[in-house]
Biopython code that builds the backbone (N, CA, C, O; Angstrom):
import numpy as np
from Bio.PDB.StructureBuilder import StructureBuilder

atoms = [
    (1, "MET", "N", (10.386, 29.409, 145.259)),
    (1, "MET", "CA", (11.492, 30.131, 145.666)),
    (1, "MET", "C", (12.593, 29.884, 144.810)),
    (1, "MET", "O", (13.103, 28.763, 144.843)),
    (2, "SER", "N", (13.027, 30.723, 144.073)),
    (2, "SER", "CA", (14.222, 30.420, 142.980)),
    (2, "SER", "C", (15.441, 30.045, 143.560)),
    (2, "SER", "O", (15.728, 30.387, 144.707)),
    (3, "ARG", "N", (16.236, 29.315, 142.803)),
    (3, "ARG", "CA", (17.550, 28.594, 143.293)),
    (3, "ARG", "C", (18.487, 29.774, 143.869)),
    (3, "ARG", "O", (19.126, 29.497, 144.884)),
    (4, "GLU", "N", (18.609, 30.861, 143.404)),
    (4, "GLU", "CA", (19.372, 31.836, 143.992)),
    (4, "GLU", "C", (19.061, 32.218, 145.375)),
    (4, "GLU", "O", (19.872, 32.180, 146.301)),
    (5, "LEU", "N", (17.618, 32.654, 145.471)),
    (5, "LEU", "CA", (17.107, 32.870, 146.877)),
    (5, "LEU", "C", (17.241, 31.764, 147.857)),
    (5, "LEU", "O", (17.562, 32.038, 149.013)),
    (6, "ARG", "N", (17.024, 30.551, 147.499)),
    (6, "ARG", "CA", (17.115, 29.404, 148.189)),
    (6, "ARG", "C", (18.430, 29.456, 149.106)),
    (6, "ARG", "O", (18.295, 29.003, 150.243)),
    (7, "PHE", "N", (19.655, 29.947, 148.748)),
    (7, "PHE", "CA", (21.024, 29.808, 149.428)),
    (7, "PHE", "C", (21.098, 31.028, 150.167)),
    (7, "PHE", "O", (22.076, 31.210, 150.892)),
    (8, "ASN", "N", (20.169, 31.917, 150.081)),
    (8, "ASN", "CA", (20.457, 33.290, 150.861)),
    (8, "ASN", "C", (19.194, 33.545, 151.770)),
    (8, "ASN", "O", (19.148, 34.590, 152.420)),
    (9, "ARG", "N", (18.231, 32.686, 151.836)),
    (9, "ARG", "CA", (17.108, 32.927, 152.763)),
    (9, "ARG", "C", (16.894, 31.541, 153.541)),
    (9, "ARG", "O", (17.285, 30.514, 152.985)),
    (10, "ILE", "N", (16.294, 31.468, 154.800)),
    (10, "ILE", "CA", (15.856, 30.400, 155.223)),
    (10, "ILE", "C", (14.347, 30.609, 155.932)),
    (10, "ILE", "O", (13.856, 31.698, 156.230)),
    (11, "VAL", "N", (13.829, 29.483, 156.097)),
    (11, "VAL", "CA", (12.529, 29.334, 156.535)),
    (11, "VAL", "C", (12.529, 29.075, 158.092)),
    (11, "VAL", "O", (13.186, 28.158, 158.585)),
    (12, "VAL", "N", (11.745, 29.946, 158.842)),
    (12, "VAL", "CA", (11.674, 29.924, 160.169)),
    (12, "VAL", "C", (10.176, 29.578, 160.689)),
    (12, "VAL", "O", (9.152, 30.101, 160.249)),
    (13, "TYR", "N", (10.238, 28.708, 161.593)),
    (13, "TYR", "CA", (8.775, 28.509, 162.203)),
    (13, "TYR", "C", (8.956, 28.823, 163.692)),
    (13, "TYR", "O", (10.044, 28.776, 164.265)),
    (14, "PRO", "N", (7.739, 29.162, 164.292)),
    (14, "PRO", "CA", (7.700, 29.645, 165.755)),
    (14, "PRO", "C", (8.235, 28.464, 166.607)),
    (14, "PRO", "O", (8.918, 28.655, 167.613)),
    (15, "ALA", "N", (7.937, 27.398, 166.214)),
    (15, "ALA", "CA", (8.345, 26.283, 167.108)),
    (15, "ALA", "C", (10.017, 26.170, 167.396)),
    (15, "ALA", "O", (10.476, 25.542, 168.350)),
    (16, "TYR", "N", (10.874, 26.921, 166.357)),
    (16, "TYR", "CA", (12.067, 26.940, 166.541)),
    (16, "TYR", "C", (12.310, 27.694, 167.932)),
    (16, "TYR", "O", (13.361, 27.393, 168.498)),
    (17, "PHE", "N", (11.592, 28.511, 168.480)),
    (17, "PHE", "CA", (11.915, 29.495, 169.449)),
    (17, "PHE", "C", (11.150, 29.104, 170.791)),
    (17, "PHE", "O", (11.314, 29.810, 171.786)),
    (18, "ASP", "N", (10.324, 28.000, 170.834)),
    (18, "ASP", "CA", (9.250, 27.767, 171.678)),
    (18, "ASP", "C", (9.865, 27.206, 172.913)),
    (18, "ASP", "O", (10.494, 26.174, 172.682)),
    (19, "ALA", "N", (9.868, 27.610, 174.238)),
    (19, "ALA", "CA", (10.437, 27.000, 175.266)),
    (19, "ALA", "C", (9.787, 25.986, 175.814)),
    (19, "ALA", "O", (10.194, 25.360, 176.793)),
    (20, "ASN", "N", (8.583, 25.741, 175.116)),
    (20, "ASN", "CA", (7.503, 24.719, 175.715)),
    (20, "ASN", "C", (7.753, 23.296, 174.923)),
    (20, "ASN", "O", (7.171, 22.240, 175.170)),
    (21, "LEU", "N", (8.731, 23.512, 173.937)),
    (21, "LEU", "CA", (8.994, 22.280, 173.196)),
    (21, "LEU", "C", (10.579, 21.784, 173.516)),
    (21, "LEU", "O", (11.560, 22.472, 173.797)),
    (22, "THR", "N", (10.455, 20.453, 173.377)),
    (22, "THR", "CA", (12.013, 20.052, 173.384)),
    (22, "THR", "C", (12.654, 20.139, 171.988)),
    (22, "THR", "O", (12.091, 20.465, 170.943)),
    (23, "ARG", "N", (14.010, 19.766, 172.177)),
    (23, "ARG", "CA", (14.826, 19.697, 170.744)),
    (23, "ARG", "C", (13.986, 18.584, 169.739)),
    (23, "ARG", "O", (13.896, 18.675, 168.514)),
    (24, "LYS", "N", (13.473, 17.643, 170.494)),
    (24, "LYS", "CA", (13.123, 16.490, 169.688)),
    (24, "LYS", "C", (11.673, 16.975, 169.099)),
    (24, "LYS", "O", (11.278, 16.469, 168.049)),
    (25, "GLU", "N", (11.070, 17.722, 169.615)),
    (25, "GLU", "CA", (9.619, 18.225, 169.075)),
    (25, "GLU", "C", (9.911, 19.504, 168.142)),
    (25, "GLU", "O", (8.924, 20.047, 167.645)),
    (26, "GLY", "N", (11.073, 19.983, 167.886)),
    (26, "GLY", "CA", (11.305, 20.930, 166.945)),
    (26, "GLY", "C", (11.893, 22.188, 167.364)),
    (26, "GLY", "O", (12.176, 23.050, 166.532)),
    (27, "ARG", "N", (12.133, 22.374, 168.851)),
    (27, "ARG", "CA", (12.860, 23.772, 169.067)),
    (27, "ARG", "C", (14.252, 23.651, 168.525)),
    (27, "ARG", "O", (14.810, 22.554, 168.519)),
    (28, "ARG", "N", (14.847, 24.754, 168.059)),
    (28, "ARG", "CA", (16.061, 24.747, 167.361)),
    (28, "ARG", "C", (17.195, 25.587, 168.218)),
    (28, "ARG", "O", (18.393, 25.435, 167.982)),
    (29, "VAL", "N", (16.764, 26.384, 169.118)),
    (29, "VAL", "CA", (17.558, 27.078, 169.962)),
    (29, "VAL", "C", (17.674, 26.640, 171.407)),
    (29, "VAL", "O", (16.723, 26.073, 171.946)),
    (30, "PRO", "N", (18.801, 26.880, 172.056)),
    (30, "PRO", "CA", (18.760, 26.689, 173.344)),
    (30, "PRO", "C", (17.686, 27.017, 174.214)),
    (30, "PRO", "O", (17.000, 27.963, 173.829)),
    (31, "LEU", "N", (17.320, 26.416, 175.419)),
    (31, "LEU", "CA", (16.335, 26.933, 176.174)),
    (31, "LEU", "C", (16.640, 28.295, 176.870)),
    (31, "LEU", "O", (15.687, 28.969, 177.262)),
    (32, "HIS", "N", (17.667, 28.649, 177.010)),
    (32, "HIS", "CA", (18.041, 30.013, 177.599)),
    (32, "HIS", "C", (17.748, 31.138, 176.677)),
    (32, "HIS", "O", (17.498, 32.271, 177.089)),
    (33, "LEU", "N", (17.780, 30.825, 175.490)),
    (33, "LEU", "CA", (17.195, 31.773, 174.361)),
    (33, "LEU", "C", (15.850, 31.670, 174.021)),
    (33, "LEU", "O", (15.317, 32.598, 173.413)),
    (34, "ALA", "N", (15.130, 30.520, 174.374)),
    (34, "ALA", "CA", (13.741, 30.152, 173.734)),
    (34, "ALA", "C", (12.672, 31.096, 174.686)),
    (34, "ALA", "O", (12.966, 31.476, 175.819)),
    (35, "VAL", "N", (11.657, 31.335, 174.150)),
    (35, "VAL", "CA", (10.363, 32.078, 174.873)),
    (35, "VAL", "C", (9.299, 31.170, 174.907)),
    (35, "VAL", "O", (9.199, 30.296, 174.045)),
    (36, "PRO", "N", (8.477, 31.297, 175.841)),
    (36, "PRO", "CA", (7.264, 30.388, 175.822)),
    (36, "PRO", "C", (6.230, 30.965, 174.865)),
    (36, "PRO", "O", (5.852, 32.137, 174.873)),
    (37, "SER", "N", (5.777, 29.912, 173.955)),
    (37, "SER", "CA", (4.839, 30.193, 172.860)),
    (37, "SER", "C", (4.891, 31.556, 172.068)),
    (37, "SER", "O", (3.931, 32.323, 171.996)),
    (38, "PRO", "N", (6.105, 31.769, 171.490)),
    (38, "PRO", "CA", (6.178, 32.982, 170.673)),
    (38, "PRO", "C", (5.024, 32.978, 169.424)),
    (38, "PRO", "O", (4.682, 31.979, 168.791)),
    (39, "SER", "N", (4.609, 34.106, 169.273)),
    (39, "SER", "CA", (3.631, 34.334, 168.043)),
    (39, "SER", "C", (4.376, 34.680, 166.933)),
    (39, "SER", "O", (5.459, 35.265, 166.920)),
    (40, "LEU", "N", (3.638, 34.225, 165.886)),
    (40, "LEU", "CA", (4.224, 34.493, 164.324)),
    (40, "LEU", "C", (4.465, 35.973, 164.309)),
    (40, "LEU", "O", (5.542, 36.430, 163.925)),
    (41, "GLU", "N", (3.483, 36.721, 164.721)),
    (41, "GLU", "CA", (3.453, 38.198, 164.604)),
    (41, "GLU", "C", (4.797, 38.815, 165.396)),
    (41, "GLU", "O", (5.466, 39.742, 164.939)),
    (42, "HIS", "N", (5.032, 38.236, 166.477)),
    (42, "HIS", "CA", (6.132, 38.849, 167.425)),
    (42, "HIS", "C", (7.387, 38.395, 166.627)),
    (42, "HIS", "O", (8.307, 39.176, 166.385)),
    (43, "ILE", "N", (7.382, 37.407, 166.325)),
    (43, "ILE", "CA", (8.800, 36.925, 165.421)),
    (43, "ILE", "C", (8.927, 37.639, 164.143)),
    (43, "ILE", "O", (10.031, 38.071, 163.813)),
    (44, "PHE", "N", (7.933, 37.797, 163.421)),
    (44, "PHE", "CA", (7.851, 38.523, 162.339)),
    (44, "PHE", "C", (8.425, 40.118, 162.630)),
    (44, "PHE", "O", (9.365, 40.585, 161.987)),
    (45, "SER", "N", (7.827, 40.741, 163.520)),
    (45, "SER", "CA", (8.198, 42.100, 163.898)),
    (45, "SER", "C", (9.811, 42.281, 164.393)),
    (45, "SER", "O", (10.506, 43.260, 164.122)),
    (46, "THR", "N", (10.164, 41.300, 165.049)),
    (46, "THR", "CA", (11.514, 40.908, 165.399)),
    (46, "THR", "C", (12.423, 41.142, 164.188)),
    (46, "THR", "O", (13.170, 42.106, 164.019)),
    (47, "CYS", "N", (12.210, 39.968, 163.277)),
    (47, "CYS", "CA", (12.934, 39.900, 162.059)),
    (47, "CYS", "C", (12.999, 41.231, 161.309)),
    (47, "CYS", "O", (14.056, 41.637, 160.826)),
    (48, "LYS", "N", (11.814, 41.917, 161.222)),
    (48, "LYS", "CA", (11.910, 43.261, 160.564)),
    (48, "LYS", "C", (12.690, 44.196, 161.256)),
    (48, "LYS", "O", (13.446, 44.886, 160.572)),
    (49, "THR", "N", (12.660, 44.411, 162.795)),
    (49, "THR", "CA", (13.566, 45.132, 163.417)),
    (49, "THR", "C", (15.066, 44.693, 163.082)),
    (49, "THR", "O", (15.873, 45.621, 163.131)),
    (50, "LEU", "N", (15.512, 43.591, 162.792)),
    (50, "LEU", "CA", (16.675, 43.111, 162.574)),
    (50, "LEU", "C", (17.344, 43.286, 161.087)),
    (50, "LEU", "O", (18.522, 43.109, 160.779)),
    (51, "GLY", "N", (16.266, 43.679, 160.270)),
    (51, "GLY", "CA", (16.563, 44.247, 158.944)),
    (51, "GLY", "C", (16.756, 42.852, 157.949)),
    (51, "GLY", "O", (17.508, 42.891, 156.975)),
    (52, "LEU", "N", (15.968, 41.595, 158.326)),
    (52, "LEU", "CA", (16.033, 40.593, 157.612)),
    (52, "LEU", "C", (15.126, 40.066, 156.724)),
    (52, "LEU", "O", (14.984, 38.883, 156.414)),
    (53, "ASN", "N", (14.395, 41.230, 156.258)),
    (53, "ASN", "CA", (13.383, 41.157, 155.112)),
    (53, "ASN", "C", (12.438, 39.837, 155.252)),
    (53, "ASN", "O", (12.454, 38.859, 154.505)),
    (54, "PRO", "N", (11.657, 40.037, 156.326)),
    (54, "PRO", "CA", (10.706, 38.751, 156.381)),
    (54, "PRO", "C", (9.627, 38.878, 155.459)),
    (54, "PRO", "O", (9.165, 39.956, 155.083)),
    (55, "GLU", "N", (9.219, 37.696, 155.089)),
    (55, "GLU", "CA", (7.946, 37.266, 154.322)),
    (55, "GLU", "C", (7.120, 36.291, 155.052)),
    (55, "GLU", "O", (7.490, 35.134, 155.259)),
    (56, "LEU", "N", (6.063, 36.751, 155.416)),
    (56, "LEU", "CA", (5.128, 36.163, 156.216)),
    (56, "LEU", "C", (4.194, 34.977, 155.486)),
    (56, "LEU", "O", (3.375, 35.354, 154.649)),
    (57, "GLU", "N", (4.276, 33.938, 155.710)),
    (57, "GLU", "CA", (3.318, 32.764, 155.008)),
    (57, "GLU", "C", (2.414, 32.167, 156.182)),
    (57, "GLU", "O", (2.770, 31.127, 156.736)),
    (58, "PRO", "N", (1.411, 32.732, 156.506)),
    (58, "PRO", "CA", (0.507, 32.192, 157.659)),
    (58, "PRO", "C", (-0.285, 31.094, 157.474)),
    (58, "PRO", "O", (-0.834, 30.542, 158.428)),
    (59, "ASP", "N", (-0.426, 30.644, 156.119)),
    (59, "ASP", "CA", (-1.219, 29.366, 155.947)),
    (59, "ASP", "C", (-0.332, 28.176, 155.746)),
    (59, "ASP", "O", (-0.840, 27.105, 155.414)),
    (60, "LYS", "N", (1.041, 28.297, 155.937)),
    (60, "LYS", "CA", (1.750, 27.154, 156.083)),
    (60, "LYS", "C", (1.997, 26.286, 157.263)),
    (60, "LYS", "O", (2.102, 26.828, 158.364)),
    (61, "THR", "N", (2.099, 25.031, 157.154)),
    (61, "THR", "CA", (2.294, 24.412, 158.383)),
    (61, "THR", "C", (3.658, 23.912, 158.823)),
    (61, "THR", "O", (4.531, 23.786, 157.965)),
    (62, "TYR", "N", (3.887, 23.645, 159.973)),
    (62, "TYR", "CA", (5.265, 22.970, 160.449)),
    (62, "TYR", "C", (5.087, 21.524, 160.264)),
    (62, "TYR", "O", (4.190, 20.898, 160.829)),
    (63, "PRO", "N", (5.942, 21.003, 159.475)),
    (63, "PRO", "CA", (5.999, 19.526, 159.153)),
    (63, "PRO", "C", (5.875, 18.589, 160.433)),
    (63, "PRO", "O", (5.143, 17.599, 160.423)),
    (64, "ARG", "N", (6.614, 18.951, 161.503)),
    (64, "ARG", "CA", (6.519, 18.194, 162.691)),
    (64, "ARG", "C", (5.188, 18.280, 163.501)),
    (64, "ARG", "O", (4.829, 17.375, 164.254)),
    (65, "CYS", "N", (4.478, 19.430, 163.296)),
    (65, "CYS", "CA", (3.187, 19.474, 163.956)),
    (65, "CYS", "C", (2.068, 20.147, 162.974)),
    (65, "CYS", "O", (1.896, 21.366, 162.984)),
    (66, "ILE", "N", (1.464, 19.446, 162.291)),
    (66, "ILE", "CA", (0.343, 20.010, 161.390)),
    (66, "ILE", "C", (-0.602, 20.975, 162.081)),
    (66, "ILE", "O", (-1.303, 21.694, 161.369)),
    (67, "ASN", "N", (-0.678, 21.049, 163.252)),
    (67, "ASN", "CA", (-1.587, 22.004, 163.911)),
    (67, "ASN", "C", (-1.006, 23.356, 164.054)),
    (67, "ASN", "O", (-1.718, 24.335, 164.278)),
    (68, "ALA", "N", (0.465, 23.434, 163.909)),
    (68, "ALA", "CA", (1.050, 24.691, 164.135)),
    (68, "ALA", "C", (1.285, 25.382, 162.712)),
    (68, "ALA", "O", (1.989, 24.948, 161.801)),
    (69, "LYS", "N", (0.471, 26.653, 162.737)),
    (69, "LYS", "CA", (0.322, 27.449, 161.198)),
    (69, "LYS", "C", (1.370, 28.542, 161.293)),
    (69, "LYS", "O", (1.709, 29.121, 162.325)),
    (70, "GLY", "N", (1.887, 28.761, 159.924)),
    (70, "GLY", "CA", (2.540, 29.819, 159.792)),
    (70, "GLY", "C", (3.806, 29.562, 159.772)),
    (70, "GLY", "O", (4.274, 28.658, 160.464)),
    (71, "ARG", "N", (4.630, 30.402, 158.888)),
    (71, "ARG", "CA", (6.130, 30.264, 158.833)),
    (71, "ARG", "C", (6.644, 31.731, 158.296)),
    (71, "ARG", "O", (5.886, 32.511, 157.720)),
    (72, "ILE", "N", (7.918, 31.982, 158.536)),
    (72, "ILE", "CA", (8.489, 33.325, 157.824)),
    (72, "ILE", "C", (9.650, 33.013, 157.202)),
    (72, "ILE", "O", (10.407, 32.221, 157.762)),
    (73, "ILE", "N", (10.015, 33.599, 155.882)),
    (73, "ILE", "CA", (11.134, 33.296, 155.198)),
    (73, "ILE", "C", (11.944, 34.706, 155.301)),
    (73, "ILE", "O", (11.488, 35.751, 154.836)),
    (74, "ILE", "N", (13.145, 34.615, 155.936)),
    (74, "ILE", "CA", (14.068, 35.649, 156.094)),
    (74, "ILE", "C", (15.277, 35.339, 155.355)),
    (74, "ILE", "O", (15.522, 34.245, 154.847)),
    (75, "ASP", "N", (16.206, 36.627, 155.320)),
    (75, "ASP", "CA", (17.481, 36.595, 154.795)),
    (75, "ASP", "C", (18.427, 35.842, 155.941)),
    (75, "ASP", "O", (18.250, 35.895, 157.158)),
    (76, "LYS", "N", (19.435, 35.157, 155.258)),
    (76, "LYS", "CA", (20.202, 34.389, 156.162)),
    (76, "LYS", "C", (21.516, 35.082, 156.413)),
    (76, "LYS", "O", (22.237, 35.389, 155.464)),
    (77, "ARG", "N", (21.850, 35.338, 157.663)),
    (77, "ARG", "CA", (23.109, 36.101, 158.053)),
    (77, "ARG", "C", (24.315, 34.975, 158.538)),
    (77, "ARG", "O", (24.334, 34.581, 159.704)),
    (78, "GLY", "N", (25.062, 34.618, 157.787)),
    (78, "GLY", "CA", (26.172, 33.626, 158.092)),
    (78, "GLY", "C", (25.215, 32.210, 157.868)),
    (78, "GLY", "O", (24.424, 32.016, 156.946)),
    (79, "SER", "N", (25.521, 31.349, 158.932)),
    (79, "SER", "CA", (24.939, 30.041, 158.888)),
    (79, "SER", "C", (23.401, 30.078, 159.313)),
    (79, "SER", "O", (23.024, 31.112, 159.864)),
    (80, "LYS", "N", (22.540, 29.123, 159.127)),
    (80, "LYS", "CA", (21.013, 28.993, 159.678)),
    (80, "LYS", "C", (21.194, 29.317, 161.211)),
    (80, "LYS", "O", (20.706, 30.314, 161.742)),
    (81, "LEU", "N", (21.905, 28.419, 161.825)),
    (81, "LEU", "CA", (22.104, 28.435, 163.240)),
    (81, "LEU", "C", (22.338, 29.803, 163.839)),
    (81, "LEU", "O", (21.789, 30.206, 164.865)),
    (82, "LYS", "N", (23.241, 30.511, 163.076)),
    (82, "LYS", "CA", (23.840, 31.850, 163.607)),
    (82, "LYS", "C", (22.469, 32.838, 163.293)),
    (82, "LYS", "O", (22.233, 33.791, 164.036)),
    (83, "THR", "N", (21.867, 32.617, 162.491)),
    (83, "THR", "CA", (20.711, 33.595, 162.064)),
    (83, "THR", "C", (19.633, 33.185, 163.126)),
    (83, "THR", "O", (18.946, 34.135, 163.502)),
    (84, "LEU", "N", (19.380, 32.132, 163.613)),
    (84, "LEU", "CA", (18.613, 31.670, 164.467)),
    (84, "LEU", "C", (18.650, 32.202, 165.832)),
    (84, "LEU", "O", (17.734, 32.584, 166.559)),
    (85, "TYR", "N", (20.010, 32.138, 166.029)),
    (85, "TYR", "CA", (20.392, 32.647, 167.304)),
    (85, "TYR", "C", (20.256, 34.118, 167.445)),
    (85, "TYR", "O", (19.938, 34.621, 168.523)),
    (86, "LEU", "N", (20.502, 34.858, 166.317)),
    (86, "LEU", "CA", (20.326, 36.168, 166.272)),
    (86, "LEU", "C", (18.809, 36.557, 166.359)),
    (86, "LEU", "O", (18.556, 37.515, 167.091)),
    (87, "VAL", "N", (17.931, 36.043, 165.816)),
    (87, "VAL", "CA", (16.481, 36.236, 166.008)),
    (87, "VAL", "C", (16.157, 35.798, 167.471)),
    (87, "VAL", "O", (15.233, 36.398, 168.022)),
    (88, "ALA", "N", (16.845, 34.772, 168.198)),
    (88, "ALA", "CA", (16.280, 34.281, 169.415)),
    (88, "ALA", "C", (16.804, 35.235, 170.364)),
    (88, "ALA", "O", (16.083, 35.578, 171.300)),
    (89, "ASN", "N", (18.075, 35.749, 170.229)),
    (89, "ASN", "CA", (18.481, 36.744, 171.245)),
    (89, "ASN", "C", (17.652, 37.892, 171.274)),
    (89, "ASN", "O", (17.421, 38.347, 172.394)),
    (90, "GLU", "N", (17.038, 38.595, 170.071)),
    (90, "GLU", "CA", (16.228, 39.743, 170.079)),
    (90, "GLU", "C", (14.808, 39.569, 170.412)),
    (90, "GLU", "O", (14.041, 40.479, 170.725)),
    (91, "LEU", "N", (14.485, 38.151, 170.304)),
    (91, "LEU", "CA", (13.019, 37.786, 170.683)),
    (91, "LEU", "C", (13.117, 37.829, 172.292)),
    (91, "LEU", "O", (12.350, 38.475, 173.006)),
    (92, "ARG", "N", (14.035, 37.146, 172.678)),
    (92, "ARG", "CA", (14.157, 37.057, 174.339)),
    (92, "ARG", "C", (14.238, 38.394, 174.893)),
    (92, "ARG", "O", (13.592, 38.640, 175.912)),
    (93, "ARG", "N", (15.013, 39.363, 174.301)),
    (93, "ARG", "CA", (15.165, 40.621, 174.755)),
    (93, "ARG", "C", (13.899, 41.394, 174.757)),
    (93, "ARG", "O", (13.716, 42.213, 175.658)),
    (94, "THR", "N", (12.953, 41.199, 173.777)),
    (94, "THR", "CA", (11.823, 42.051, 173.533)),
    (94, "THR", "C", (10.690, 41.312, 174.143)),
    (94, "THR", "O", (9.565, 41.812, 174.138)),
    (95, "TYR", "N", (10.928, 40.122, 174.681)),
    (95, "TYR", "CA", (9.726, 39.224, 175.139)),
    (95, "TYR", "C", (9.028, 39.752, 176.166)),
    (95, "TYR", "O", (7.834, 39.466, 176.260)),
    (96, "ARG", "N", (9.550, 40.483, 176.972)),
    (96, "ARG", "CA", (8.687, 40.848, 178.270)),
    (96, "ARG", "C", (7.879, 42.182, 177.934)),
    (96, "ARG", "O", (6.848, 42.531, 178.510)),
    (97, "ARG", "N", (8.488, 42.834, 176.959)),
    (97, "ARG", "CA", (7.752, 44.279, 176.480)),
    (97, "ARG", "C", (6.710, 43.960, 175.515)),
    (97, "ARG", "O", (5.713, 44.671, 175.391)),
    (98, "GLY", "N", (6.912, 42.925, 174.840)),
    (98, "GLY", "CA", (5.871, 42.581, 173.705)),
    (98, "GLY", "C", (6.284, 42.882, 172.322)),
    (98, "GLY", "O", (7.424, 43.317, 172.157)),
    (99, "PRO", "N", (5.489, 42.706, 171.279)),
    (99, "PRO", "CA", (6.058, 43.114, 169.932)),
    (99, "PRO", "C", (5.947, 44.514, 169.726)),
    (99, "PRO", "O", (6.360, 45.019, 168.682)),
]
sb = StructureBuilder()
sb.init_structure("model")
sb.init_model(0)
sb.init_chain("A")
sb.init_seg("    ")
for serial, (resi, resn, name, xyz) in enumerate(atoms, 1):
    if name == "N":
        sb.init_residue(resn, " ", resi, " ")
    sb.init_atom(name, np.array(xyz, "f"), 0.0, 1.0, " ", f" {name:<3s}", serial, name[0])
structure = sb.get_structure()
């Protein structure tokens, strides 16, 4: 990733939004915004809906858990945390309906 893109994009792993994980295990959003076992595809479609130009990298692993495959690179809107909350809100809203 080029230096210019590095400051305008962030890496997102499904564990960031997983309600089954603790903060220590890698969840980045509050429990009330998290969803149980979010799929990479659902997060990708949510980011696409939000216009965050998602790039899917299914072969990459989450450093905290080498069994967790896949990550998405998205455009940053404000800070990384604000962007994660934006995605989490939309994930939570669409969770019951499915992707």
